[in-house]
N, C-alpha and C positions, 0 to 999 in steps of 0.2 A: 256459468258453471264450467269447471274444468273437467275434461274427460281424458281417458287414457287408452292406449293401444294394448293389445294382448301381450306384446313383447315387453311393454313397460310394466305390466302387471306381474309377469314372470320375474322381471328384475326385482321388483318390490318384494315378492315372496322370497327370492333367493337372498336378498339383503337381510330380510328379517331372520332367516335361518342361519346364514353364514356370519353376518356381522353382528347381529344382536342376540344370537343363540336361542331363538324361539323355535322349538321343534315343529316340524311341519304338521304333525298330528294335532298340535295345539291350535294352529291356524285352522285346520279342518273343524276342530271342535268349536272354535269361536264362530265359524261360518254357520255351523248347524244351530248354534245358540241363537243367532240373529234370525234364522228362518223360523225356529220354534217361537221366539218372541213375537214375530210378526203374525204367525198363525193364531196364537192365543189372543193377540190384540184385535185381529180382524174377524175371527170366527168364534170367539168366546171359549167356553169350557171345552177343552178338546176331549174330555171324557165322554162328551155327548155328540162328538163329530166323527164320522167315518172318514178316514184319510187313506187315499191310495198314493203310494210313493213309487214312482217309476225311476229306476236307476240304470245307469250304464256302467261299464267297467272302469272308467277313468276316475280322476279326482272329483269331478262333479257328481258321479255316482257315489263316491265315498262320502261326500257331503250329505247326500240323501240318506245313506245308511246311518250316518251319525245323527241325523234328524230323527230317524226311526228309533234309535237307541235312546235318545233323550225323551221321546214321547212315552217310553216305558210300557209296562204290561197293562196299565190301567186304561190306555188309549186304544180305541178300536181302529187299528191300522193294518194295512197289508202292503208288503213290498213286492213290486213286480220287476224282476231283473231281466233285462234284455241282453243277457250274456250267460256264459257258463261260470260256475263257481271258481274254476281254476283261472279265469281271466282276471280276477281281482288281485292286485299287488299292493304292497306297502301299507299305507295308512287306511286305504279303502278295505283291504283284507282284514285289518285289525278290527274295524268296526263291523265287518261282515260276521266275524266269529261271535259277536255279542247278539246278533239279531237273526241268525240263520233260521231259527224256527218260524219266523214271520215271512220268510221269503217264498214267493211263488216264482218258479223259473218259467219265463215265457217260452213256449215251444217254438221251434223254427217254422212250423206249419200253422201258426195261430191264424184263425179266420175270424171274421166279424161275428159269426154265430156264437163265438165264445163271449159275447158281451155280458153274460151273467157275472163275469169276473169284475166288471167295472161299473155297471149301471146303478149300483146302490150306494155309491160313495158320495159324500157331501163336498169333498175337495180333492183335487188331484195335485200332487206335487211333481213337477217336471225336473228331475235331476239326471237326465240321460246323457246329454252332451254339454260340454262347457266351452271355455275359451280356446281349447285346442282344436275345435272343429274347423276343417277347411274342405270345401268342395263337396264331393259326392258321398252318399251313404250306401254301402253295399251290403251291410249286414241285414238280413231279412227280419230279424227279431227287433232291431231298432226301428226299421221301417214300419213294422206291425204296431209297435208301441206308439209311435208318433201318429199313425193312422187312427188308432183307438182314441188318442187324446183329442183328435180333431172331430170326433163324432159324438161327444157327450157334453151335456150342458152344465155339469158341475164346474165351479170356478177352478181355473188352473193357476197355480203359483210356481213361477219358474225360479230355480236356484241359480243365481248369477246372470243368466240370460236364457231366453227360450232356446231349446234344443234345435240345432241345425242352423242357427243364426251365426253368421261370421261376426266375430267380436270387433273387427275393424271396419269392414266395408258395409255392414248392415244387410248384405245379401243373404237370403234365406233359402233353405231347401223347400220345395213345394209342401212338404208335410210338416214343416215347422209350425207348432201350434200357435193359435192366437191366444196369448195368455192374458188373464185378467190383471195379474200382478207379477212383478219381477222384483225379487230381493237380490240386487246386485251387490257383490261382495268387495269390500275394500275401497272401491271407487267406481264411478260410472264408466262404462266402456263406450267407445265411439259408435259401435254398431247399433246401439239402442236408439240412436237419434237420427239415423239416416236410412234411406231406402226402406227395405221391408221391416227393419227394426222399429220404425215409427208406428206401424200398425200392429205389430205382434208382441210388443213388450207390455202393453197395458200401463197400469199405474206403477211407477218405479220408486222403490225404496233403496237406500244405500245403507249397508251394514258394515260397521267397523270391525275388522277381525284382528287388529293389532299388527298388521303387516306394514301399515303406512302411518305410524303414530305421528310423525312430523308433518305429514301431508293432509291429515284428516281435517284440520281446521281450514287449511288452504282450499280444500275442495269446496267448502261452503262459504268462504269469506269473499262473496261477491254479491252483485246486486240481486241475483235471484233469490237470495235468502236475506235480503235487506241489510246484510252486514257491511255493505259498501256505501251506505247512504250518509255516513258521517262526514259530509262535505260542508264547507262554509255556505254554499248557496242554498242548502236545505234549511239552514237556521233562519230564525226570524230576522227580517231585515231591520237594520238600524233605523232609529226614528228620523234621521236625516238623510235616508236614502232617497234617491230620485231616479227618473227614468234613465238618465245617462250613466248611472252606476250599476244598473241592473242588467247590462248586456246589450250589445247592439249587433243586429244581424242584417246582412244584405243578401237578398235573393236575386239571382240573374237568370232570366229565361223568358218563356212565353213566346207565342206565335199565334196566327189565326187558328181558331178552333181549339187552342190549348191555353186559354187564359185562366182556366180553372186550376191548372197545375201550380203556377207560382202563387195563386191566391190561397190554395190549401197549405202550401209550405209556409207562407207568411203567417197565416192564422195560427198554425201549429207552433211556430217559434214564439209567438206572443202567449199562447195558451200554456207553455211550459215556463213562463216567467221572464222571458226576454223583455227588457224595458222598452226597446225601440226596434222596429223592423222596417226596412225600406226595400222596395222592389225596383230593380232596374230592368225594364221590360220594353218590348217592341212598342214604338210610339203608336202603332195602329191599334193596339188593343189596350192602351192605357185607360181610356174611358170605361171600358168593361171591367178592368181590374179594380179601378178606383171605386166603382159603384158596388162591388161585391165585398169589399173589406174597408171599413171606415177607419180602423185603428192603425193601419200601415200607411206610410208615405210611398210615393211612386215617382220614378224618374223615367222620362221617355228616352229610348235609345233608337238610333237610325236603323231602318229596316228596309227591305225590298218591297215590291208591290204585293207580295204574298204575305207580308208581315214577319218574315224571317230576319233576325238580326244580322247586321253587316259587320265586317272586320273593323271598320273605323269606329265602332262603338267603344273600343278600348280607350280612346282619348277621354271620354266622359267617365268611364269606369274608374280610371286611375284617380280621379278626384273623389269619387263616391266611396271607395273602400278605405280611405285613409284612417278613419277613426272607429272602424267596426271591429268587433271581436271574432266574427265568423262570417264566411261567405259561402253561400250555397249556389252552385252552378249546375244548371241543367233542366229543371222542371219546365217542360213544354217548349224547349229551345229549338228542336228540330235538327235535321241533319244535312242542310244544304252545304255546299262547299264553303260559302262565306261564314256560316255559323261554326263550322269545324275549324276554320282558320282563327276565328275569334276565340274559341275555346283554347287553342294552342297559345294565343297571345296572353290570355288570362292566366294560364298555368305558369307561363314564363315570368310574368310581371307581378302577379298578386303577392303581396308580402304577408297577407293574413292567413290564418288557418282556413283551409279550403275543403268544402265537401263537394264531390263531383258525382252527379247522378244522371240517370236516364240517357237521352241522346248525346249528352256531352261526353259520356264514356266512350262512344264510338271514335272520338278524335284522339284517344290516348295512345293506341298501339304504336303509331309512327313516332311519338314523342315520349316514350316511356322513360328515357333517360332524363328528360327535363322534369317529368313528374318526380322521379326518384331523387333528384338533386335539389328540390325545393327546400328552402330553409325552414319554412313554417310547416306545420302538420298538414297532412292530407288524409281525407277519408273518402274511400270509394264505396258506392252502395249499389252494386249490380244485382239483378236477378240472374237466373241461370243462363238465359240467352245472352245477356250483356257480359256476363263473366266469360262466356265462350268467345265473344269478340276480343276481350282483353287478353285471352290466352291463345287465340287463333284456333279454336276448336268449336265444338257444338254444345248445345244445351244438354244433350243426352250424356255426353262424356262428363260434363260438369256434375250432373246429378248422380252419376255413378261413382264419383270421387269428390264429394263435396269438401271434405276436410283438406284433402291434398290440394284441391283447386283454390280454396280460400287462402291457404298458406302460400301457394305459388304466386297468386296475385299480389298478396301483401309484400312478398320479397321482391318480385319483379319490379313493382312500382314504388317500393319504399313507403307504403301507405297502409293505414288501417283499412282492412277490407271487411265490409258488412255484406256477406253473401246471403241475400234474401231467399226466403222459401220456407218449406217445412223445417222447423227448428233452425231459425236463422243463425248463422255462425259469424263471429267477430274474430278476425285473425290480425295479429300484429306482425310487423316485419321480422321480429325475433322468432326463431324457429320454435315451433310448438306452442306459441301463444294464442291458442284458440279457445273461445268461450262459446258455449252453446246456450241459446235463449230457450226458455221453457214456457214463456207466456204466449198468448195468442190462440187463435182458433180458425177453423176453415171459413167462417163467415167473412174473415178479413181479406179473402181472395176476391177483391173488388177494385174497380178502376179508381185511382186516386190515393189508395192506401199508401203506396210508396212515396207520394208527394208529402203526405202527412208525416211519414217517417223522416223524410229529408229535413222538414222544418223542425221536427222534434229534436233531432240530433243537433242541428245548427243552433237552435235556441239554448240547448244545454251547453254546447261548446262555447258560446259567447259568454256564458256565466261561469263555467268551470275552468276553462283554459287547459283542459287535459283531454286530448283527442280520444284515447283508448276508453277512458271513463265515460265520456260523453256518448260515444258510439254504443258501448255496452249497455249503459243505463237507458239511452234513448230507445234502443230496440226493445228492452224489457218494458219500459213505460208505455210504449206504443202498443205492445201486446196486451198489457194490463187494461189499457183503455179499450182495446178491442173486446177483451173478455167482459168488461162491464157493459159494453153495448150489446154483446151477444146474449147476455142474460135476459134482456127484454125483447130483442129484435131477431135473434137467431140469424139465419143466413140471409135475412132481408136487410142487414145493416149495410150502410154505405160509408164512404170515407169520411163524410162530414160527421157521422155518428162517432167514429173513433176520435175525431178532432174535438168534439164537444165533451168527450169523457176524459180528456187529458188532465184537466185540473182535479177532477175526482180521483183519477189514478194517482196523481201526486200525493194526495191526502191518504189514499189507501196504502200506498207502499211505505209511508212513514210509520205505520202502526202494525202492518201485517207481520206475522211471525211464522217461521217454518213449522210445519207439522212434524212431530216426532213421537215415537213410542217411548224412547229413553235417550240418553246421551250417546248411544251407540247405533241407533237405528232411526234414520230421518227420511222423510218423504221429499222427493224432488218436487219443487213447486210446479204445478201445471194449472192452466186456466180451465175455463168452462168447457172447452172443446173435448176434454178428456173424459167427459161423460159419454162421448161417442168414440168410435175408432177413427179418429181423424187427426189432422195436423194443420198448423197455421200456414197461411200463404200471404205474401205481400206482393 
């Protein structure tokens, strides 16, 4: 799914007004219509629902005032304004004129004993702060309003994004409410899918307001809403198909104590439809590998006494990868000086599409130019710690700047970057080409899950021959398989459970349709985890 920064959203609004002649008040009206449509669909007859609408002085507050006007006199609602009447300007003030009689002005000395204002409402609408918010909140009435929202059990519906959430970084003010729903307007914002935004946004719906008419379909034309699945590999195989035409994968890795990693990757490649999978692994663990997976072939590579691969393994590898469609390098490979030299040799000499994961990623910073100049596609699949190694920083810095970090890795290494973690990101070397995955759940935070992802992407890559599609679809499919496992196993699922659900996930995504209220208001796909306040981990 494509997401946008606050600056991009301002540009879209400006273009709608200046280029296409759409008055800004029409955009505000459309935003309010989407929120009202959502309220009616989610809470039923609004004549029987008490609605509290919290508004601030800016455009987000104007959206809230327009919502109140559209609810009309027959609906039992009250507007709580965290500002003075004179603070409203432009379109917001126009809407204020129509609803002034329903407004209660929150006093500056509001205390919690004033809870009688709020405790009888069935739903709270948060329209206090929007995409313009940055940093601290000094206004006592805004702080009071946010504090009240955090102490009541009625569902909270955020307009565009939860108040106090940075639209770009996902950092939130401590009083930013934990919303049950967010109706984000025109397009998804980055901050909803990273840092505090993960836990405070709830269920996310996207409402078309007419500012991005040409982009609306592009936002949803991806694997997360199944529109991207019209690929030849998804079609029924020809009657004369055979294993050699269904995609060939080579897995390189393994060491003492890590034989399971290449085994999980190999099984995943086969489970997503690859016709053949071979593993080139340490000769000392080959018997263990061969006994754990009957469907894959295996090739012994020279290793040291501890089972780690040696640099001269490159000689055998050059003959093994001649006819494969994808090579996955790294599962269980280790980080000895010899293995790191071998990784550098593979990067330099492998002519096939190459996925690099796990310990193999640690060998890349000194040879980033060699990675960047590879003729075949490259996919890197780091978690936050490994991403820190790739950029010479730490996991904390990566997690605080996930979008920027994923894009920087993609550009530095000339590769597709799959930055694993809560809401896994897929970035391409072209600036701004970031997709956010919305499948998956916290139960997937288990050892071996990343190896299954490696094999899933490699298996798809061997069939699709398109690195970006294989990475994006692989991440999504992996998450759907995890969601299916989570339905019955919860947090007790293990990597093998994700693996076993991959074929079922393939069938599931062929038929699954996006949930929508109408053609202008669609729910972003999320998996089983969003019955909780959690996010996926790989």
